[in-house]
C-alpha positions as a Markdown table, in Angstrom:
| # | Residue | x | y | z |
|---|---|---|---|---|
| 1 | Met | 0.2 | 0.1 | -0.2 |
| 2 | Val | 1.2 | 3.4 | -1.1 |
| 3 | Arg | 0.0 | 6.2 | 1.2 |
| 4 | Ala | 0.3 | 9.9 | 0.3 |
| 5 | Leu | -0.6 | 13.0 | 2.1 |
| 6 | Phe | -1.4 | 16.1 | 0.2 |
| 7 | Ile | -1.7 | 19.8 | 1.8 |
| 8 | Arg | -2.8 | 22.9 | 0.0 |
| 9 | Ala | -2.8 | 26.0 | 1.6 |
| 10 | Thr | -6.3 | 27.7 | 0.9 |
| 11 | Leu | -7.2 | 31.5 | 1.9 |
| 12 | Gly | -4.5 | 31.3 | 4.9 |
| 13 | Arg | -5.4 | 27.9 | 5.9 |
| 14 | Ala | -4.0 | 24.4 | 5.5 |
| 15 | Leu | -6.6 | 21.6 | 3.7 |
| 16 | Val | -5.0 | 18.5 | 4.3 |
| 17 | Leu | -6.0 | 15.4 | 2.5 |
| 18 | Val | -4.8 | 11.8 | 3.2 |
| 19 | Lys | -5.5 | 9.5 | 0.4 |
| 20 | His | -5.0 | 5.7 | 0.9 |
| 21 | Val | -4.1 | 4.0 | -2.4 |
| 22 | His | -3.4 | 0.5 | -2.9 |
| 23 | Met | -1.2 | -0.3 | -5.9 |
| 24 | Ser | -0.3 | -3.3 | -7.8 |
| 25 | Val | 2.3 | -4.2 | -10.7 |
| 26 | Asp | 1.1 | -4.8 | -14.1 |
| 27 | Ala | 2.6 | -7.4 | -16.9 |
| 28 | Tyr | 5.4 | -4.7 | -17.7 |
| 29 | Gly | 6.3 | -3.7 | -14.3 |
| 30 | Ala | 4.1 | -0.3 | -14.1 |
| 31 | Leu | 2.4 | 0.2 | -10.9 |
| 32 | Thr | -1.5 | 0.8 | -11.9 |
| 33 | His | -4.8 | 1.3 | -9.7 |
| 34 | Pro | -6.5 | -1.7 | -9.1 |
| 35 | His | -9.8 | 0.1 | -9.8 |
| 36 | Ser | -8.1 | 2.1 | -12.8 |
| 37 | Met | -11.1 | 3.9 | -14.8 |
| 38 | Ser | -11.1 | 3.6 | -18.5 |
| 39 | Arg | -12.9 | 5.2 | -21.0 |
| 40 | Asp | -14.9 | 2.1 | -21.3 |
| 41 | Arg | -15.7 | 2.5 | -17.7 |
| 42 | Val | -16.9 | 5.9 | -18.2 |
| 43 | Asn | -18.4 | 4.9 | -20.7 |
| 44 | Thr | -20.4 | 1.9 | -19.1 |
| 45 | Ile | -21.5 | 4.1 | -16.3 |
| 46 | Cys | -22.8 | 6.9 | -18.7 |
| 47 | Ala | -24.7 | 4.4 | -20.7 |
| 48 | Thr | -26.9 | 3.7 | -17.6 |
| 49 | Phe | -28.3 | 7.2 | -17.5 |
| 50 | Pro | -31.7 | 7.2 | -19.1 |
| 51 | Gly | -31.5 | 9.2 | -22.6 |
| 52 | Ala | -28.0 | 9.5 | -22.7 |
| 53 | Asp | -26.2 | 9.6 | -26.4 |
| 54 | Leu | -22.8 | 9.3 | -27.2 |
| 55 | Ser | -21.3 | 11.1 | -30.1 |
| 56 | Asp | -18.3 | 12.3 | -31.5 |
| 57 | Pro | -18.9 | 15.7 | -32.2 |
| 58 | Trp | -15.4 | 17.3 | -33.0 |
| 59 | Gly | -14.1 | 14.1 | -34.4 |
| 60 | Gly | -10.8 | 12.7 | -33.4 |
| 61 | Gly | -12.1 | 10.1 | -30.7 |
| 62 | His | -13.9 | 12.5 | -28.5 |
| 63 | Asp | -16.3 | 10.8 | -26.3 |
| 64 | Ala | -19.1 | 13.4 | -25.8 |
| 65 | Trp | -22.0 | 12.2 | -23.5 |
| 66 | Lys | -25.5 | 14.3 | -23.9 |
| 67 | Val | -28.9 | 14.1 | -22.5 |
| 68 | Gly | -31.9 | 15.9 | -24.4 |
| 69 | Gly | -29.0 | 17.4 | -26.8 |
| 70 | Lys | -26.8 | 19.2 | -23.8 |
| 71 | Met | -23.5 | 17.6 | -22.9 |
| 72 | Phe | -22.8 | 16.5 | -19.6 |
| 73 | Ala | -19.2 | 14.7 | -19.9 |
| 74 | Ser | -16.7 | 14.5 | -22.6 |
| 75 | Met | -13.5 | 12.9 | -22.6 |
| 76 | Gly | -10.8 | 14.3 | -25.1 |
| 77 | Ser | -8.6 | 11.7 | -27.4 |
| 78 | Ala | -5.3 | 13.1 | -25.8 |
| 79 | Thr | -6.2 | 14.9 | -22.4 |
| 80 | Pro | -6.6 | 12.0 | -19.4 |
| 81 | Gly | -9.7 | 12.7 | -17.4 |
| 82 | Val | -13.5 | 13.2 | -18.1 |
| 83 | Ser | -14.9 | 16.9 | -18.1 |
| 84 | Val | -18.1 | 17.4 | -15.7 |
| 85 | Lys | -20.4 | 19.9 | -15.1 |
| 86 | Thr | -20.8 | 21.4 | -11.5 |
| 87 | Asp | -23.7 | 23.3 | -10.2 |
| 88 | Ser | -21.1 | 26.6 | -10.0 |
| 89 | Val | -17.9 | 28.2 | -10.8 |
| 90 | Glu | -17.5 | 28.5 | -6.9 |
| 91 | Thr | -18.4 | 24.5 | -6.5 |
| 92 | Ala | -15.7 | 23.5 | -9.5 |
| 93 | Gln | -13.2 | 25.6 | -7.5 |
| 94 | Met | -14.1 | 24.1 | -4.1 |
| 95 | Leu | -13.9 | 20.5 | -5.9 |
| 96 | Ile | -10.2 | 22.1 | -7.7 |
| 97 | Asp | -8.7 | 23.0 | -4.6 |
| 98 | Ala | -10.0 | 20.0 | -2.8 |
| 99 | Gly | -7.8 | 17.8 | -5.2 |
| 100 | Val | -11.0 | 15.9 | -6.5 |
| 101 | Gly | -10.5 | 17.5 | -10.5 |
| 102 | Ser | -8.8 | 20.1 | -12.1 |
| 103 | Lys | -10.0 | 22.9 | -14.5 |
| 104 | Ala | -11.4 | 21.5 | -17.6 |
| 105 | Lys | -9.9 | 23.1 | -20.6 |
| 106 | Tyr | -11.9 | 24.6 | -23.3 |
| 107 | Phe | -15.3 | 24.4 | -21.0 |
| 108 | His | -16.9 | 26.8 | -18.8 |
| 109 | Arg | -15.6 | 27.7 | -15.2 |
| 110 | Ser | -18.3 | 25.7 | -13.7 |
| 111 | Trp | -16.8 | 22.4 | -15.6 |
| 112 | Ile | -13.7 | 20.2 | -14.0 |
| 113 | Asn | -11.7 | 17.4 | -15.1 |
| 114 | Val | -12.1 | 14.2 | -13.0 |
| 115 | Pro | -8.9 | 11.8 | -13.7 |
| 116 | Leu | -9.5 | 8.3 | -15.0 |
| 117 | Asp | -7.4 | 6.9 | -12.5 |
| 118 | Gly | -8.8 | 8.5 | -9.0 |
| 119 | Asp | -11.5 | 6.6 | -7.1 |
| 120 | Glu | -14.1 | 5.0 | -8.7 |
| 121 | Glu | -17.0 | 6.0 | -6.2 |
| 122 | Glu | -16.5 | 9.7 | -6.5 |
| 123 | Leu | -16.1 | 9.4 | -10.2 |
| 124 | Arg | -19.4 | 7.5 | -10.5 |
| 125 | His | -20.8 | 10.7 | -8.4 |
| 126 | Arg | -19.2 | 13.2 | -10.0 |
| 127 | Leu | -20.9 | 11.9 | -13.6 |
| 128 | Thr | -24.2 | 11.5 | -11.8 |
| 129 | Val | -24.4 | 14.9 | -10.2 |
| 130 | Ser | -23.3 | 16.6 | -14.1 |
| 131 | Tyr | -26.2 | 14.3 | -15.6 |
| 132 | Asp | -28.7 | 15.3 | -12.9 |
| 133 | Ile | -27.6 | 19.1 | -13.4 |
| 134 | Val | -28.0 | 18.8 | -17.3 |
| 135 | Arg | -31.5 | 16.8 | -17.3 |
| 136 | Ser | -32.8 | 19.4 | -14.8 |
| 137 | Gly | -32.1 | 22.1 | -17.2 |
| 138 | Leu | -33.8 | 20.6 | -19.9 |
| 139 | Thr | -37.7 | 21.9 | -20.6 |
| 140 | Lys | -40.1 | 20.2 | -18.8 |
| 141 | Lys | -41.9 | 19.0 | -22.1 |
| 142 | Leu | -38.0 | 17.2 | -22.8 |
| 143 | Gln | -37.6 | 16.0 | -19.3 |
| 144 | Asn | -40.7 | 14.1 | -18.9 |
| 145 | Ser | -40.0 | 12.7 | -22.3 |
| 146 | Leu | -37.1 | 10.9 | -20.5 |
| 147 | Pro | -37.5 | 7.5 | -18.5 |
| 148 | Pro | -36.6 | 8.7 | -14.9 |
| 149 | Arg | -33.2 | 7.5 | -13.6 |
| 150 | Glu | -33.3 | 5.0 | -10.8 |
| 151 | Thr | -31.8 | 6.8 | -7.2 |
| 152 | Thr | -30.0 | 4.3 | -4.9 |
């Protein structure tokens, strides 16, 4: 087990995050995270959301997940991670400060980029929140035309 301690000064206060990471070695001798998220795993999660559609709007191997024609998740062909929407610029900055993600390039400041090799539950949560935010912003007629999302 590898234990990492991250400390970041925020507004004069020290924000301490402790993260336990269990690592293993792959066939080539490289360290790997046993629960590493991949594009396929993100696509599998997103495919479970009612009315979610996968497209490649810019070409070149981008995966863009949309509901009602509005994007809620995007993965570039070269950039690691998945970009997701948050409810506000302040929430995005808080998540960035906490180390959950980083600024999402080419997106509004309310979007963050979540690493694919992070905690699977956190990534699933971020995808779900992003989907719910975008879905709630659709017209009532469009929302009512979509199957209900099962909550757990």
